[in-house]
MITOR-184299 format. One record per residue (C-alpha): residue number from 0; x negated, y, z. Coordinates in steps of 0.05 Angstrom, whole numbers. Last residue first. Example, Ala and Ser with C-alpha at 12.3 -4.5 7.8 and 13.67 -1.06 7.14 Angstrom:
BEGIN
+-----+--------+--------+--------+
!  nr !     c1 !     c2 !     c3 !
+-----+--------+--------+--------+
!   1 !   -273 !    -21 !    143 !
!   0 !   -246 !    -90 !    156 !
+-----+--------+--------+--------+
***
This chain:
BEGIN
+-----+--------+--------+--------+
!  nr !     c1 !     c2 !     c3 !
+-----+--------+--------+--------+
! 438 !    102 !    613 !   1156 !
! 437 !    141 !    638 !   1097 !
! 436 !    201 !    580 !   1118 !
! 435 !    234 !    522 !   1083 !
! 434 !    289 !    488 !   1110 !
! 433 !    311 !    425 !   1069 !
! 432 !    378 !    417 !   1061 !
! 431 !    423 !    353 !   1057 !
! 430 !    473 !    328 !   1021 !
! 429 !    512 !    258 !   1031 !
! 428 !    527 !    204 !    977 !
! 427 !    467 !    171 !    958 !
! 426 !    418 !    216 !    986 !
! 425 !    424 !    283 !    956 !
! 424 !    372 !    347 !    969 !
! 423 !    385 !    420 !    972 !
! 422 !    321 !    461 !    989 !
! 421 !    333 !    520 !   1038 !
! 420 !    312 !    587 !   1045 !
! 419 !    338 !    607 !   1118 !
! 418 !    401 !    645 !   1142 !
! 417 !    401 !    644 !   1215 !
! 416 !    429 !    582 !   1265 !
! 415 !    499 !    590 !   1281 !
! 414 !    505 !    511 !   1295 !
! 413 !    554 !    511 !   1231 !
! 412 !    504 !    456 !   1202 !
! 411 !    499 !    491 !   1134 !
! 410 !    457 !    545 !   1179 !
! 409 !    467 !    614 !   1124 !
! 408 !    446 !    603 !   1057 !
! 407 !    384 !    638 !   1018 !
! 406 !    379 !    576 !    966 !
! 405 !    312 !    552 !    952 !
! 404 !    329 !    513 !    884 !
! 403 !    372 !    561 !    845 !
! 402 !    344 !    630 !    867 !
! 401 !    273 !    593 !    860 !
! 400 !    259 !    621 !    790 !
! 399 !    200 !    578 !    796 !
! 398 !    185 !    523 !    848 !
! 397 !    119 !    501 !    873 !
! 396 !    105 !    438 !    905 !
! 395 !     60 !    411 !    945 !
! 394 !     14 !    467 !    963 !
! 393 !    -52 !    508 !    953 !
! 392 !    -93 !    443 !    934 !
! 391 !   -169 !    419 !    962 !
! 390 !   -196 !    372 !    931 !
! 389 !   -203 !    302 !    967 !
! 388 !   -183 !    259 !    915 !
! 387 !   -106 !    286 !    895 !
! 386 !    -70 !    234 !    908 !
! 385 !      1 !    235 !    913 !
! 384 !     60 !    184 !    912 !
! 383 !    123 !    185 !    902 !
! 382 !    189 !    141 !    892 !
! 381 !    162 !     93 !    935 !
! 380 !    153 !     28 !    953 !
! 379 !     95 !      0 !    987 !
! 378 !     93 !    -76 !   1008 !
! 377 !    143 !    -97 !    953 !
! 376 !    211 !    -92 !    968 !
! 375 !    252 !   -167 !    962 !
! 374 !    279 !   -191 !    897 !
! 373 !    310 !   -163 !    830 !
! 372 !    275 !    -97 !    839 !
! 371 !    311 !    -30 !    819 !
! 370 !    264 !     33 !    824 !
! 369 !    304 !     93 !    792 !
! 368 !    281 !    152 !    769 !
! 367 !    319 !    215 !    748 !
! 366 !    279 !    284 !    736 !
! 365 !    312 !    343 !    707 !
! 364 !    376 !    325 !    724 !
! 363 !    448 !    345 !    703 !
! 362 !    511 !    309 !    715 !
! 361 !    564 !    349 !    674 !
! 360 !    627 !    380 !    690 !
! 359 !    605 !    447 !    672 !
! 358 !    546 !    445 !    632 !
! 357 !    574 !    510 !    592 !
! 356 !    523 !    507 !    526 !
! 355 !    465 !    537 !    514 !
! 354 !    425 !    495 !    549 !
! 353 !    351 !    476 !    562 !
! 352 !    327 !    418 !    604 !
! 351 !    256 !    419 !    624 !
! 350 !    196 !    376 !    644 !
! 349 !    120 !    393 !    632 !
! 348 !     68 !    343 !    664 !
! 347 !     -5 !    364 !    673 !
! 346 !      8 !    434 !    672 !
! 345 !    -42 !    479 !    667 !
! 344 !    -25 !    562 !    666 !
! 343 !    -78 !    612 !    637 !
! 342 !   -139 !    642 !    650 !
! 341 !   -212 !    630 !    644 !
! 340 !   -217 !    549 !    654 !
! 339 !   -273 !    521 !    667 !
! 338 !   -280 !    466 !    612 !
! 337 !   -270 !    393 !    613 !
! 336 !   -203 !    395 !    636 !
! 335 !   -175 !    320 !    627 !
! 334 !    -98 !    328 !    620 !
! 333 !    -70 !    254 !    647 !
! 332 !     -1 !    218 !    628 !
! 331 !      2 !    144 !    640 !
! 330 !     70 !    119 !    622 !
! 329 !     87 !     31 !    643 !
! 328 !     16 !     49 !    696 !
! 327 !    -11 !    -13 !    718 !
! 326 !    -64 !    -15 !    770 !
! 325 !   -110 !    -69 !    782 !
! 324 !   -101 !   -148 !    799 !
! 323 !    -55 !   -156 !    742 !
! 322 !     -2 !   -206 !    754 !
! 321 !     28 !   -245 !    699 !
! 320 !     75 !   -209 !    651 !
! 319 !     80 !   -138 !    654 !
! 318 !    126 !   -108 !    600 !
! 317 !    110 !    -30 !    589 !
! 316 !    166 !     10 !    562 !
! 315 !    163 !     86 !    538 !
! 314 !    232 !    118 !    502 !
! 313 !    227 !    176 !    464 !
! 312 !    284 !    225 !    434 !
! 311 !    328 !    180 !    485 !
! 310 !    401 !    149 !    485 !
! 309 !    452 !    114 !    523 !
! 308 !    535 !    106 !    512 !
! 307 !    513 !    148 !    444 !
! 306 !    587 !    170 !    426 !
! 305 !    567 !    226 !    388 !
! 304 !    496 !    241 !    367 !
! 303 !    431 !    240 !    404 !
! 302 !    375 !    269 !    357 !
! 301 !    308 !    260 !    370 !
! 300 !    253 !    297 !    371 !
! 299 !    176 !    283 !    378 !
! 298 !    124 !    325 !    373 !
! 297 !     50 !    293 !    376 !
! 296 !    -18 !    330 !    385 !
! 295 !     26 !    389 !    395 !
! 294 !     19 !    469 !    352 !
! 293 !     28 !    541 !    378 !
! 292 !    -50 !    553 !    393 !
! 291 !    -92 !    500 !    346 !
! 290 !    -86 !    421 !    374 !
! 289 !   -151 !    379 !    352 !
! 288 !   -124 !    303 !    347 !
! 287 !   -133 !    244 !    378 !
! 286 !    -79 !    182 !    363 !
! 285 !    -81 !    120 !    393 !
! 284 !    -24 !     65 !    376 !
! 283 !    -65 !      3 !    393 !
! 282 !    -72 !    -61 !    339 !
! 281 !   -128 !    -34 !    311 !
! 280 !   -154 !     32 !    347 !
! 279 !   -158 !    111 !    315 !
! 278 !    -78 !    103 !    302 !
! 277 !    -58 !    143 !    244 !
! 276 !      2 !    188 !    237 !
! 275 !     43 !    190 !    178 !
! 274 !     62 !    263 !    149 !
! 273 !    121 !    283 !    127 !
! 272 !    133 !    341 !     64 !
! 271 !    213 !    338 !     53 !
! 270 !    241 !    359 !    -15 !
! 269 !    320 !    361 !    -26 !
! 268 !    337 !    377 !    -98 !
! 267 !    347 !    316 !   -142 !
! 266 !    337 !    276 !   -119 !
! 265 !    323 !    259 !    -46 !
! 264 !    244 !    273 !    -42 !
! 263 !    205 !    246 !     14 !
! 262 !    132 !    272 !     10 !
! 261 !     77 !    241 !     49 !
! 260 !     13 !    274 !     76 !
! 259 !    -22 !    225 !    123 !
! 258 !    -46 !    244 !    184 !
! 257 !   -115 !    228 !    228 !
! 256 !   -109 !    296 !    267 !
! 255 !   -177 !    319 !    253 !
! 254 !   -185 !    291 !    191 !
! 253 !   -124 !    317 !    154 !
! 252 !   -115 !    273 !     96 !
! 251 !    -67 !    315 !     38 !
! 250 !    -69 !    372 !     87 !
! 249 !   -151 !    366 !     81 !
! 248 !   -148 !    392 !      4 !
! 247 !   -201 !    435 !      9 !
! 246 !   -252 !    398 !     55 !
! 245 !   -254 !    343 !     20 !
! 244 !   -216 !    277 !      2 !
! 243 !   -229 !    198 !     12 !
! 242 !   -178 !    150 !     22 !
! 241 !   -197 !     75 !     27 !
! 240 !   -133 !     24 !     34 !
! 239 !   -122 !    -36 !     78 !
! 238 !   -199 !    -34 !     97 !
! 237 !   -245 !    -91 !     97 !
! 236 !   -289 !   -104 !    138 !
! 235 !   -271 !   -151 !    208 !
! 234 !   -212 !   -178 !    168 !
! 233 !   -242 !   -186 !    102 !
! 232 !   -310 !   -224 !    135 !
! 231 !   -254 !   -279 !    159 !
! 230 !   -221 !   -278 !     95 !
! 229 !   -250 !   -338 !     68 !
! 228 !   -190 !   -351 !      0 !
! 227 !   -138 !   -298 !     -8 !
! 226 !   -114 !   -240 !     -1 !
! 225 !    -45 !   -211 !    -20 !
! 224 !    -22 !   -136 !    -22 !
! 223 !     45 !   -121 !    -67 !
! 222 !     73 !    -53 !    -84 !
! 221 !    140 !    -30 !    -98 !
! 220 !    171 !    -85 !    -65 !
! 219 !    237 !   -136 !    -73 !
! 218 !    229 !   -205 !    -41 !
! 217 !    285 !   -255 !    -63 !
! 216 !    282 !   -318 !     -2 !
! 215 !    359 !   -322 !     -4 !
! 214 !    405 !   -259 !    -27 !
! 213 !    390 !   -203 !    -69 !
! 212 !    447 !   -170 !   -115 !
! 211 !    450 !   -135 !   -192 !
! 210 !    505 !   -115 !   -215 !
! 209 !    477 !    -37 !   -237 !
! 208 !    418 !    -65 !   -253 !
! 207 !    358 !    -55 !   -209 !
! 206 !    299 !     -6 !   -230 !
! 205 !    229 !     -3 !   -193 !
! 204 !    184 !     48 !   -212 !
! 203 !    107 !     57 !   -193 !
! 202 !     63 !    109 !   -219 !
! 201 !    -15 !    118 !   -212 !
! 200 !    -59 !    162 !   -218 !
! 199 !     -4 !    221 !   -211 !
! 198 !      7 !    289 !   -246 !
! 197 !     81 !    322 !   -230 !
! 196 !     92 !    367 !   -284 !
! 195 !    103 !    437 !   -277 !
! 194 !     76 !    516 !   -267 !
! 193 !      5 !    496 !   -259 !
! 192 !    -22 !    565 !   -248 !
! 191 !    -91 !    581 !   -263 !
! 190 !   -108 !    530 !   -315 !
! 189 !   -157 !    468 !   -312 !
! 188 !   -102 !    417 !   -317 !
! 187 !   -113 !    362 !   -275 !
! 186 !   -163 !    301 !   -295 !
! 185 !   -121 !    243 !   -279 !
! 184 !   -166 !    172 !   -262 !
! 183 !   -132 !    105 !   -255 !
! 182 !   -189 !     42 !   -252 !
! 181 !   -156 !    -28 !   -246 !
! 180 !   -201 !    -89 !   -220 !
! 179 !   -240 !    -41 !   -190 !
! 178 !   -319 !    -45 !   -172 !
! 177 !   -345 !     17 !   -146 !
! 176 !   -422 !     17 !   -139 !
! 175 !   -483 !    -23 !   -125 !
! 174 !   -436 !    -81 !   -163 !
! 173 !   -432 !   -155 !   -150 !
! 172 !   -453 !   -222 !   -178 !
! 171 !   -517 !   -265 !   -159 !
! 170 !   -472 !   -306 !   -124 !
! 169 !   -422 !   -327 !   -169 !
! 168 !   -356 !   -305 !   -165 !
! 167 !   -357 !   -237 !   -177 !
! 166 !   -289 !   -239 !   -219 !
! 165 !   -254 !   -168 !   -234 !
! 164 !   -181 !   -191 !   -263 !
! 163 !   -124 !   -144 !   -286 !
! 162 !    -58 !   -169 !   -317 !
! 161 !    -10 !   -137 !   -348 !
! 160 !     64 !   -158 !   -368 !
! 159 !     67 !   -200 !   -312 !
! 158 !    102 !   -268 !   -299 !
! 157 !     78 !   -321 !   -251 !
! 156 !    108 !   -381 !   -220 !
! 155 !    150 !   -405 !   -276 !
! 154 !    199 !   -357 !   -315 !
! 153 !    274 !   -365 !   -320 !
! 152 !    294 !   -342 !   -384 !
! 151 !    289 !   -276 !   -434 !
! 150 !    236 !   -245 !   -408 !
! 149 !    207 !   -180 !   -441 !
! 148 !    127 !   -174 !   -438 !
! 147 !    113 !   -101 !   -452 !
! 146 !     41 !    -67 !   -457 !
! 145 !     36 !     -1 !   -480 !
! 144 !    -34 !     42 !   -487 !
! 143 !    -38 !    108 !   -503 !
! 142 !     26 !    120 !   -475 !
! 141 !     58 !    191 !   -503 !
! 140 !    130 !    206 !   -487 !
! 139 !    157 !    274 !   -497 !
! 138 !    113 !    305 !   -553 !
! 137 !    129 !    391 !   -555 !
! 136 !     58 !    406 !   -564 !
! 135 !     10 !    381 !   -628 !
! 134 !    -58 !    362 !   -602 !
! 133 !    -54 !    284 !   -571 !
! 132 !   -117 !    251 !   -583 !
! 131 !   -113 !    173 !   -563 !
! 130 !   -169 !    131 !   -554 !
! 129 !   -161 !     61 !   -546 !
! 128 !   -218 !     19 !   -517 !
! 127 !   -242 !    -47 !   -529 !
! 126 !   -300 !    -84 !   -494 !
! 125 !   -327 !    -27 !   -459 !
! 124 !   -396 !    -38 !   -435 !
! 123 !   -433 !     30 !   -412 !
! 122 !   -503 !     43 !   -400 !
! 121 !   -561 !     -6 !   -368 !
! 120 !   -577 !    -70 !   -373 !
! 119 !   -539 !    -99 !   -429 !
! 118 !   -537 !   -164 !   -435 !
! 117 !   -465 !   -177 !   -446 !
! 116 !   -434 !   -242 !   -453 !
! 115 !   -371 !   -255 !   -508 !
! 114 !   -290 !   -255 !   -498 !
! 113 !   -238 !   -212 !   -530 !
! 112 !   -208 !   -265 !   -571 !
! 111 !   -187 !   -236 !   -640 !
! 110 !   -216 !   -294 !   -686 !
! 109 !   -279 !   -287 !   -705 !
! 108 !   -317 !   -359 !   -711 !
! 107 !   -389 !   -350 !   -707 !
! 106 !   -450 !   -359 !   -752 !
! 105 !   -428 !   -340 !   -822 !
! 104 !   -395 !   -286 !   -814 !
! 103 !   -333 !   -337 !   -811 !
! 102 !   -264 !   -297 !   -796 !
! 101 !   -205 !   -342 !   -755 !
! 100 !   -127 !   -329 !   -763 !
!  99 !    -95 !   -346 !   -699 !
!  98 !    -38 !   -389 !   -686 !
!  97 !     32 !   -393 !   -645 !
!  96 !     92 !   -396 !   -690 !
!  95 !    118 !   -449 !   -654 !
!  94 !     92 !   -467 !   -585 !
!  93 !     38 !   -501 !   -543 !
!  92 !    -23 !   -479 !   -584 !
!  91 !    -92 !   -496 !   -554 !
!  90 !   -155 !   -448 !   -575 !
!  89 !   -223 !   -483 !   -559 !
!  88 !   -264 !   -439 !   -513 !
!  87 !   -305 !   -374 !   -521 !
!  86 !   -352 !   -411 !   -583 !
!  85 !   -411 !   -349 !   -578 !
!  84 !   -440 !   -380 !   -639 !
!  83 !   -404 !   -434 !   -675 !
!  82 !   -440 !   -499 !   -697 !
!  81 !   -411 !   -535 !   -645 !
!  80 !   -387 !   -501 !   -592 !
!  79 !   -434 !   -528 !   -529 !
!  78 !   -498 !   -542 !   -568 !
!  77 !   -508 !   -617 !   -607 !
!  76 !   -491 !   -604 !   -677 !
!  75 !   -444 !   -640 !   -722 !
!  74 !   -380 !   -605 !   -687 !
!  73 !   -343 !   -564 !   -724 !
!  72 !   -309 !   -523 !   -686 !
!  71 !   -241 !   -530 !   -647 !
!  70 !   -166 !   -513 !   -649 !
!  69 !   -119 !   -554 !   -603 !
!  68 !    -50 !   -566 !   -627 !
!  67 !     -3 !   -589 !   -564 !
!  66 !     58 !   -636 !   -566 !
!  65 !     71 !   -644 !   -490 !
!  64 !     71 !   -565 !   -481 !
!  63 !    106 !   -553 !   -536 !
!  62 !     74 !   -554 !   -627 !
!  61 !    116 !   -543 !   -693 !
!  60 !     94 !   -498 !   -755 !
!  59 !     27 !   -474 !   -713 !
!  58 !     -2 !   -431 !   -744 !
!  57 !    -82 !   -432 !   -778 !
!  56 !    -99 !   -373 !   -820 !
!  55 !   -170 !   -383 !   -846 !
!  54 !   -212 !   -319 !   -875 !
!  53 !   -281 !   -326 !   -914 !
!  52 !   -342 !   -286 !   -912 !
!  51 !   -377 !   -334 !   -887 !
!  50 !   -349 !   -404 !   -894 !
!  49 !   -404 !   -455 !   -907 !
!  48 !   -435 !   -433 !   -845 !
!  47 !   -377 !   -437 !   -804 !
!  46 !   -377 !   -515 !   -813 !
!  45 !   -306 !   -523 !   -831 !
!  44 !   -249 !   -511 !   -772 !
!  43 !   -230 !   -578 !   -730 !
!  42 !   -150 !   -587 !   -717 !
!  41 !   -135 !   -626 !   -660 !
!  40 !    -64 !   -670 !   -652 !
!  39 !     -9 !   -678 !   -595 !
!  38 !     46 !   -718 !   -620 !
!  37 !     93 !   -738 !   -675 !
!  36 !    117 !   -660 !   -681 !
!  35 !     55 !   -639 !   -679 !
!  34 !     62 !   -598 !   -745 !
!  33 !      3 !   -560 !   -767 !
!  32 !      6 !   -500 !   -812 !
!  31 !    -56 !   -492 !   -845 !
!  30 !    -66 !   -434 !   -895 !
!  29 !   -143 !   -425 !   -924 !
!  28 !   -158 !   -501 !   -934 !
!  27 !   -217 !   -496 !   -979 !
!  26 !   -275 !   -500 !   -939 !
!  25 !   -252 !   -565 !   -917 !
!  24 !   -212 !   -578 !   -841 !
!  23 !   -207 !   -647 !   -810 !
!  22 !   -142 !   -656 !   -780 !
!  21 !   -107 !   -695 !   -726 !
!  20 !    -43 !   -713 !   -741 !
!  19 !     19 !   -686 !   -785 !
!  18 !    -27 !   -634 !   -818 !
!  17 !     19 !   -584 !   -859 !
!  16 !    -38 !   -559 !   -919 !
!  15 !    -38 !   -495 !   -962 !
!  14 !   -102 !   -492 !  -1000 !
!  13 !   -122 !   -426 !  -1046 !
!  12 !   -157 !   -441 !  -1104 !
!  11 !   -233 !   -448 !  -1107 !
!  10 !   -231 !   -511 !  -1157 !
!   9 !   -182 !   -474 !  -1190 !
!   8 !   -240 !   -411 !  -1202 !
!   7 !   -287 !   -467 !  -1220 !
!   6 !   -255 !   -501 !  -1272 !
!   5 !   -223 !   -441 !  -1307 !
!   4 !   -297 !   -407 !  -1303 !
!   3 !   -313 !   -472 !  -1338 !
!   2 !   -276 !   -458 !  -1394 !
!   1 !   -284 !   -395 !  -1408 !
!   0 !   -361 !   -406 !  -1413 !
+-----+--------+--------+--------+
***
């Protein structure tokens, strides 16, 4: 009896093999270290049904991109994957040390792959889940899952520490809800008065070495967006990004003014709140906002520094090409009055100059207009044109604080006339006075 057991143990002992060419494993080849030095080779697993409950280790002793080692299941049966249920595809080793440990449950080979087909009609499907619970205060750095790709050589067209892909590329596939390649969710602290921390769904950090320089066609960005394939539907229907917010966080996305709130931080102390203005039309800067008392629909402030020979806080220029048949406005300004005003002053264009400094020595113009033509004059060339559409108006010009405009001076011609209120005008190098009378 003892002798019989000894022979059985000898026949079933672990076997270590180093194939130098294509090799079909037996049920006793527990450790296989194929060497593809002589050329590409194939390792065929033993019948899965004969190996139930056993582990097999297959790791490349030598392999390259040319001299590959392909691992496939036993193929005595006719369906895909040979005799192995749910076979995800042959495993190809192309580098020394690559491999896998295979376990047979009698019908399927398990080797760490995360590939399977789910027929679950309802509920949640999670191929793998990492759930880390932290219940001790003071931990500094916590990552429930961390993926690091360390590169020490020049790599090819693509390299990434983490790759997420959501594939709907069959005619019957879609989602009735939200489809995402990467989902990120942060549940904020349910506390009164959260006093510390910075909470964000996605954190992007871009670091550069002390000696880094960028030349040639190199591109650096915090995020990159690229679309491919048939893009007609994307162009017509897709958005660059979608932002939804409730009325309670209206300053994150101001629906009335169409602005996005952005915080610009100059570490460690300077924090500036800025708002990105969104246009309501494609390829046209169109901004519509509801203006409350004391605010502006759009407010532009420009600092003009020393040494600037010509500058403007805001500059508008219209480049007219061809021969448009209608009216061309370089800048159009209209105030549409949709309700009868009760009181107040309505100004279509309010222009002013304020100075807290002495302006002696400077030429000051509240409005300066030029018409410059390289050719002959047009049919009508005027500095002003008036059209009040037949509606009665009280006057053509109204002057406030008119002491500096309508000057009560003696007859400037020297003819001995009475002192009158006059408007001073300068045409070329000459000064003229336009007399204004009450009657």
